[in-house]
N, CA, C and O atoms as CSV, one atom per row, in Angstrom:
chain,resi,resn,atom,element,x,y,z
A,1,UNK,N,N,-8.684,10.109,10.076
A,1,UNK,CA,C,-7.389,9.448,10.090
A,1,UNK,C,C,-7.594,7.997,10.524
A,1,UNK,O,O,-8.244,7.727,11.533
A,2,UNK,N,N,-7.036,7.076,9.753
A,2,UNK,CA,C,-7.168,5.658,10.098
A,2,UNK,C,C,-5.804,5.094,10.436
A,2,UNK,O,O,-4.784,5.523,9.897
A,3,UNK,N,N,-5.801,4.131,11.332
A,3,UNK,CA,C,-4.585,3.426,11.702
A,3,UNK,C,C,-4.541,2.125,10.913
A,3,UNK,O,O,-5.500,1.354,10.920
A,4,UNK,N,N,-3.425,1.887,10.234
A,4,UNK,CA,C,-3.238,0.640,9.498
A,4,UNK,C,C,-1.910,0.021,9.915
A,4,UNK,O,O,-1.064,0.680,10.520
A,5,UNK,N,N,-1.745,-1.228,9.590
A,5,UNK,CA,C,-0.471,-1.924,9.778
A,5,UNK,C,C,0.239,-1.871,8.437
A,5,UNK,O,O,-0.221,-2.482,7.473
A,6,UNK,N,N,1.341,-1.158,8.360
A,6,UNK,CA,C,2.080,-0.994,7.110
A,6,UNK,C,C,3.455,-1.615,7.263
A,6,UNK,O,O,4.292,-1.102,8.006
A,7,UNK,N,N,3.693,-2.716,6.565
A,7,UNK,CA,C,4.983,-3.407,6.641
A,7,UNK,C,C,5.432,-3.594,8.089
A,7,UNK,O,O,6.555,-3.237,8.443
A,8,UNK,N,N,4.574,-4.143,8.908
A,8,UNK,CA,C,4.876,-4.485,10.308
A,8,UNK,C,C,5.004,-3.294,11.250
A,8,UNK,O,O,5.540,-3.444,12.348
A,9,UNK,N,N,4.527,-2.120,10.855
A,9,UNK,CA,C,4.534,-0.943,11.726
A,9,UNK,C,C,3.170,-0.266,11.675
A,9,UNK,O,O,2.508,-0.264,10.637
A,10,UNK,N,N,2.756,0.306,12.801
A,10,UNK,CA,C,1.516,1.092,12.790
A,10,UNK,C,C,1.749,2.367,11.992
A,10,UNK,O,O,2.820,2.971,12.055
A,11,UNK,N,N,0.732,2.764,11.242
A,11,UNK,CA,C,0.860,3.928,10.371
A,11,UNK,C,C,-0.472,4.651,10.330
A,11,UNK,O,O,-1.512,4.020,10.143
A,12,UNK,N,N,-0.457,5.967,10.503
A,12,UNK,CA,C,-1.673,6.780,10.396
A,12,UNK,C,C,-1.806,7.268,8.962
A,12,UNK,O,O,-0.851,7.765,8.364
A,13,UNK,N,N,-3.000,7.118,8.428
A,13,UNK,CA,C,-3.224,7.386,7.005
A,13,UNK,C,C,-4.569,8.071,6.820
A,13,UNK,O,O,-5.582,7.606,7.343
A,14,UNK,N,N,-4.585,9.170,6.081
A,14,UNK,CA,C,-5.839,9.901,5.886
A,14,UNK,C,C,-6.433,9.697,4.500
A,14,UNK,O,O,-7.531,10.183,4.228
A,15,UNK,N,N,-5.730,8.987,3.612
A,15,UNK,CA,C,-6.242,8.751,2.266
A,15,UNK,C,C,-7.306,7.672,2.250
A,15,UNK,O,O,-7.733,7.187,3.298
A,16,UNK,N,N,-7.724,7.304,1.061
A,16,UNK,CA,C,-8.798,6.328,0.899
A,16,UNK,C,C,-8.362,5.025,0.238
A,16,UNK,O,O,-8.819,3.947,0.616
A,17,UNK,N,N,-7.481,5.128,-0.744
A,17,UNK,CA,C,-7.182,3.959,-1.581
A,17,UNK,C,C,-5.712,3.550,-1.512
A,17,UNK,O,O,-4.875,4.262,-0.958
A,18,UNK,N,N,-5.425,2.392,-2.085
A,18,UNK,CA,C,-4.040,1.939,-2.203
A,18,UNK,C,C,-3.229,2.965,-2.990
A,18,UNK,O,O,-2.093,3.274,-2.629
A,19,UNK,N,N,-3.807,3.486,-4.053
A,19,UNK,CA,C,-3.112,4.494,-4.850
A,19,UNK,C,C,-2.792,5.734,-4.020
A,19,UNK,O,O,-1.704,6.295,-4.150
A,20,UNK,N,N,-3.720,6.170,-3.170
A,20,UNK,CA,C,-3.470,7.302,-2.281
A,20,UNK,C,C,-2.281,7.021,-1.363
A,20,UNK,O,O,-1.449,7.897,-1.127
A,21,UNK,N,N,-2.209,5.791,-0.849
A,21,UNK,CA,C,-1.120,5.429,0.056
A,21,UNK,C,C,0.222,5.466,-0.680
A,21,UNK,O,O,1.192,6.024,-0.167
A,22,UNK,N,N,0.283,4.885,-1.857
A,22,UNK,CA,C,1.523,4.889,-2.631
A,22,UNK,C,C,1.947,6.322,-2.932
A,22,UNK,O,O,3.127,6.657,-2.830
A,23,UNK,N,N,1.003,7.153,-3.294
A,23,UNK,CA,C,1.289,8.563,-3.578
A,23,UNK,C,C,1.793,9.262,-2.311
A,23,UNK,O,O,2.760,10.022,-2.362
A,24,UNK,N,N,1.135,9.004,-1.174
A,24,UNK,CA,C,1.524,9.610,0.105
A,24,UNK,C,C,2.957,9.219,0.482
A,24,UNK,O,O,3.718,10.044,0.987
A,25,UNK,N,N,3.315,7.970,0.235
A,25,UNK,CA,C,4.655,7.485,0.562
A,25,UNK,C,C,5.701,7.930,-0.457
A,25,UNK,O,O,6.892,7.671,-0.288
A,26,UNK,N,N,5.242,8.605,-1.521
A,26,UNK,CA,C,6.101,9.081,-2.597
A,26,UNK,C,C,6.930,7.944,-3.178
A,26,UNK,O,O,8.110,8.105,-3.492
A,27,UNK,N,N,6.289,6.804,-3.309
A,27,UNK,CA,C,6.942,5.626,-3.863
A,27,UNK,C,C,6.737,5.589,-5.370
A,27,UNK,O,O,5.666,5.926,-5.877
A,28,UNK,N,N,7.770,5.178,-6.067
A,28,UNK,CA,C,7.666,5.000,-7.513
A,28,UNK,C,C,6.788,3.772,-7.772
A,28,UNK,O,O,7.011,2.721,-7.170
A,29,UNK,N,N,5.813,3.888,-8.642
A,29,UNK,CA,C,4.890,2.784,-8.914
A,29,UNK,C,C,5.554,1.629,-9.650
A,29,UNK,O,O,5.064,0.501,-9.602
A,30,UNK,N,N,6.658,1.898,-10.328
A,30,UNK,CA,C,7.349,0.842,-11.083
A,30,UNK,C,C,8.058,-0.089,-10.104
A,30,UNK,O,O,8.746,0.367,-9.191
A,31,UNK,N,N,7.890,-1.366,-10.297
A,31,UNK,CA,C,8.571,-2.335,-9.460
A,31,UNK,C,C,7.986,-2.483,-8.073
A,31,UNK,O,O,8.654,-2.986,-7.169
A,32,UNK,N,N,6.735,-2.048,-7.887
A,32,UNK,CA,C,6.084,-2.118,-6.579
A,32,UNK,C,C,4.907,-3.084,-6.650
A,32,UNK,O,O,4.150,-3.092,-7.621
A,33,UNK,N,N,4.768,-3.891,-5.611
A,33,UNK,CA,C,3.605,-4.771,-5.466
A,33,UNK,C,C,2.999,-4.496,-4.097
A,33,UNK,O,O,3.711,-4.193,-3.140
A,34,UNK,N,N,1.673,-4.605,-4.014
A,34,UNK,CA,C,0.960,-4.311,-2.776
A,34,UNK,C,C,0.052,-5.480,-2.407
A,34,UNK,O,O,-0.655,-6.029,-3.252
A,35,UNK,N,N,0.089,-5.847,-1.137
A,35,UNK,CA,C,-0.847,-6.840,-0.601
A,35,UNK,C,C,-1.687,-6.148,0.469
A,35,UNK,O,O,-1.164,-5.449,1.338
A,36,UNK,N,N,-2.988,-6.355,0.388
A,36,UNK,CA,C,-3.922,-5.799,1.365
A,36,UNK,C,C,-4.600,-6.970,2.056
A,36,UNK,O,O,-5.312,-7.747,1.420
A,37,UNK,N,N,-4.378,-7.094,3.353
A,37,UNK,CA,C,-4.934,-8.208,4.125
A,37,UNK,C,C,-4.625,-9.558,3.466
A,37,UNK,O,O,-5.502,-10.407,3.304
A,38,UNK,N,N,-3.355,-9.727,3.094
A,38,UNK,CA,C,-2.815,-10.966,2.525
A,38,UNK,C,C,-3.251,-11.254,1.094
A,38,UNK,O,O,-2.977,-12.344,0.591
A,39,UNK,N,N,-3.912,-10.331,0.425
A,39,UNK,CA,C,-4.301,-10.503,-0.975
A,39,UNK,C,C,-3.546,-9.498,-1.836
A,39,UNK,O,O,-3.555,-8.301,-1.551
A,40,UNK,N,N,-2.891,-9.984,-2.889
A,40,UNK,CA,C,-2.205,-9.088,-3.816
A,40,UNK,C,C,-3.235,-8.210,-4.518
A,40,UNK,O,O,-4.279,-8.689,-4.960
A,41,UNK,N,N,-2.926,-6.911,-4.613
A,41,UNK,CA,C,-3.818,-5.956,-5.278
A,41,UNK,C,C,-3.197,-5.590,-6.624
A,41,UNK,O,O,-2.138,-4.965,-6.662
A,42,UNK,N,N,-3.842,-5.972,-7.732
A,42,UNK,CA,C,-3.308,-5.604,-9.045
A,42,UNK,C,C,-3.223,-4.084,-9.192
A,42,UNK,O,O,-4.110,-3.356,-8.748
A,43,UNK,N,N,-2.161,-3.627,-9.810
A,43,UNK,CA,C,-1.938,-2.194,-9.995
A,43,UNK,C,C,-3.115,-1.529,-10.706
A,43,UNK,O,O,-3.400,-0.354,-10.475
A,44,UNK,N,N,-3.789,-2.272,-11.559
A,44,UNK,CA,C,-4.909,-1.713,-12.327
A,44,UNK,C,C,-6.098,-1.317,-11.454
A,44,UNK,O,O,-6.963,-0.567,-11.906
A,45,UNK,N,N,-6.161,-1.808,-10.204
A,45,UNK,CA,C,-7.289,-1.468,-9.327
A,45,UNK,C,C,-6.852,-0.742,-8.051
A,45,UNK,O,O,-7.640,-0.624,-7.112
A,46,UNK,N,N,-5.614,-0.258,-8.006
A,46,UNK,CA,C,-5.155,0.477,-6.824
A,46,UNK,C,C,-6.067,1.649,-6.486
A,46,UNK,O,O,-6.358,1.885,-5.314
A,47,UNK,N,N,-6.518,2.381,-7.489
A,47,UNK,CA,C,-7.361,3.552,-7.254
A,47,UNK,C,C,-8.748,3.205,-6.743
A,47,UNK,O,O,-9.405,4.040,-6.121
A,48,UNK,N,N,-9.201,1.986,-6.996
A,48,UNK,CA,C,-10.543,1.549,-6.579
A,48,UNK,C,C,-10.516,0.721,-5.301
A,48,UNK,O,O,-11.568,0.436,-4.729
A,49,UNK,N,N,-9.322,0.330,-4.844
A,49,UNK,CA,C,-9.201,-0.537,-3.679
A,49,UNK,C,C,-9.062,0.305,-2.422
A,49,UNK,O,O,-8.039,0.955,-2.206
A,50,UNK,N,N,-10.096,0.288,-1.599
A,50,UNK,CA,C,-10.126,1.127,-0.403
A,50,UNK,C,C,-9.389,0.482,0.758
A,50,UNK,O,O,-9.419,-0.735,0.943
A,51,UNK,N,N,-8.731,1.326,1.530
A,51,UNK,CA,C,-8.050,0.898,2.751
A,51,UNK,C,C,-8.907,1.351,3.927
A,51,UNK,O,O,-9.336,2.503,3.993
A,52,UNK,N,N,-9.150,0.426,4.853
A,52,UNK,CA,C,-9.984,0.717,6.017
A,52,UNK,C,C,-9.152,0.657,7.292
A,52,UNK,O,O,-8.084,0.044,7.322
A,53,UNK,N,N,-9.648,1.295,8.332
A,53,UNK,CA,C,-8.999,1.279,9.639
A,53,UNK,C,C,-8.733,-0.169,10.050
A,53,UNK,O,O,-9.623,-1.015,9.976
A,54,UNK,N,N,-7.506,-0.445,10.481
A,54,UNK,CA,C,-7.155,-1.782,10.936
A,54,UNK,C,C,-6.627,-2.712,9.855
A,54,UNK,O,O,-6.187,-3.819,10.165
A,55,UNK,N,N,-6.659,-2.290,8.588
A,55,UNK,CA,C,-6.160,-3.136,7.506
A,55,UNK,C,C,-4.647,-3.334,7.627
A,55,UNK,O,O,-3.944,-2.528,8.237
A,56,UNK,N,N,-4.173,-4.417,7.035
A,56,UNK,CA,C,-2.750,-4.708,6.967
A,56,UNK,C,C,-2.302,-4.562,5.515
A,56,UNK,O,O,-2.843,-5.204,4.615
A,57,UNK,N,N,-1.306,-3.708,5.308
A,57,UNK,CA,C,-0.790,-3.451,3.964
A,57,UNK,C,C,0.696,-3.797,3.937
A,57,UNK,O,O,1.468,-3.351,4.787
A,58,UNK,N,N,1.076,-4.589,2.957
A,58,UNK,CA,C,2.479,-4.896,2.718
A,58,UNK,C,C,2.857,-4.331,1.359
A,58,UNK,O,O,2.164,-4.554,0.367
A,59,UNK,N,N,3.963,-3.596,1.324
A,59,UNK,CA,C,4.460,-3.030,0.079
A,59,UNK,C,C,5.817,-3.665,-0.208
A,59,UNK,O,O,6.731,-3.635,0.616
A,60,UNK,N,N,5.915,-4.234,-1.390
A,60,UNK,CA,C,7.148,-4.899,-1.830
A,60,UNK,C,C,7.733,-4.099,-2.969
A,60,UNK,O,O,7.030,-3.748,-3.917
A,61,UNK,N,N,9.036,-3.806,-2.879
A,61,UNK,CA,C,9.718,-3.089,-3.958
A,61,UNK,C,C,10.829,-3.953,-4.507
A,61,UNK,O,O,11.617,-4.531,-3.757
A,62,UNK,N,N,10.884,-4.036,-5.843
A,62,UNK,CA,C,11.955,-4.813,-6.444
A,62,UNK,C,C,13.263,-4.049,-6.314
A,62,UNK,O,O,13.296,-2.818,-6.321
A,63,UNK,N,N,14.333,-4.813,-6.195
A,63,UNK,CA,C,15.661,-4.220,-6.065
A,63,UNK,C,C,16.486,-4.697,-7.245
A,63,UNK,O,O,16.576,-5.895,-7.516
A,64,UNK,N,N,17.085,-3.744,-7.942
A,64,UNK,CA,C,17.879,-4.061,-9.113
A,64,UNK,C,C,19.339,-4.189,-8.688
A,64,UNK,O,O,19.841,-3.402,-7.884
A,65,UNK,N,N,19.982,-5.159,-9.223
A,65,UNK,CA,C,21.410,-5.319,-8.921
A,65,UNK,C,C,21.744,-6.762,-8.597
A,65,UNK,O,O,20.877,-7.635,-8.631
A,66,UNK,N,N,22.987,-6.999,-8.288
A,66,UNK,CA,C,23.394,-8.372,-8.068
A,66,UNK,C,C,24.007,-8.648,-6.761
A,66,UNK,O,O,24.384,-9.787,-6.484
């Protein structure tokens, strides 16, 4: 189990990749952007991008409406 900073909160995570985290959070992949340690992670490499203990992850979700 690793501790990460997720959107300004400590979060315990047992997965390996950005894709694992999105799946764990049960977030819809559409309209989602992820930054790992201040770098945007393209959706095409979420499965290959590993999250390590102490990393900072920001998840941005688009909001539809006016």
